[in-house]
C-alpha positions, 0 to 999 in steps of 0.5 A, a space after each residue: 322380717 326386719 327394718 330395712 328403711 333408713 332415715 337419711 337426713 332432714 333439711 333446714 327448717 324455713 319460715 315466712 310467706 311462700 318459703 323455699 324448702 331446701 333439699 335434705 343434705 343426704 338423699 339418693 334417687 328413689 328415696 322417699 322425700 317428705 315435706 311437712 308444712 304448718 302455719 299459725 292458722 288464719 285464712 291462708 291455705 297451702 297449695 300443693 307443690 307440683 309433682 308432690 302427692 298430698 298425704 293430708 291437709 288440715 284447715 284447723 289450728 295450724 293448717 298442718 300439711 304433708 306431701 311426699 314423692 320419690 326422688 328423681 335424679 334432678 330434684 331441687 328446692 320446693 316453693 310452698 305457697 300459701 302467702 302466710 308469713 307464719 309458715 314453717 316448712 321442712 323436708 326429710 329423706 328416707 331410703 328403702 321405702 316402696 309406697 305409702 301404706 296408712 294415712 291417719 286423721 288430723 287430731 286437733 285440740 287445746 291443751 298441753 298434751 299433744 297426741 296423735 290418732 292411731 292408724 292401722 298399718 298393713 305390713 311389717 316394719 312400716 315407717 311411721 312418721 308423727 308430726 306435732 305442731 302448736 299455734 302459739 302467740 308466745 315463744 314455746 318449745 315442745 318436748 318429744 314423748 317416748 316411742 319415736 325418734 325426733 328428727 326435727 325439733 323447731 321452737 316457735 314464737 309470736 308468728 311461727 308455730 312450734 314443730 316436732 317430727 318423729 319416726 319409728 319402726 312398726 315391727 308388726 302390721 296392725 294398730 299403731 300406738 298413739 304418740 305424744 309431745 308436751 307443750 309448756 302452756 295450754 295452746 291450740 295444737 294439731 297432730 298427724 301420723 302417716 305410715 310408709 311400707 318399706 322395700 321388701 328384700 328377698 333372702 335365699 338359703 344357700 347349701 354349701 357341700 364340703 367334700 
């Protein structure tokens, strides 16, 4: 087996109440689209956008939420409703993904070391997406850890959370490695990991006979 899935692009990070999340610059029909939404907590909860499947929603520090779908030929930007001006959202696209595989649990704590909870994949070469978010009252930048590629890095401030979204290939099925990010100062944080199975390709052996 080998990695088939491909990261295509991430759209623009948007903030504010009920933000309109733009499509990634590069994607095709059938690609996996993923929306990540976070806010600084409070009472406002996210509403599921129509046509999207919820992978997780949390009601702790940053209301971290993830939705996914497979792109049709007529996709458009998506409004994420929750009414909080402290919201931050972004959409990412991946090719050659067949289905969701494993859903982790949200990890919530306080401190400078953000860590995801491990999950168990069931297929080789899963796409594993890790999300790190902090609820902050002061401008602060997160630093990505090792073992994954950061696709979105967005610093926060007094009214918006900081965010890192990264991905990696899980070469063999089984328990994933907990991934991490680092905050400058102690803060309330949430993390989440989810995996998707890639499209399996069939290979054939050809016998060529020469006279």
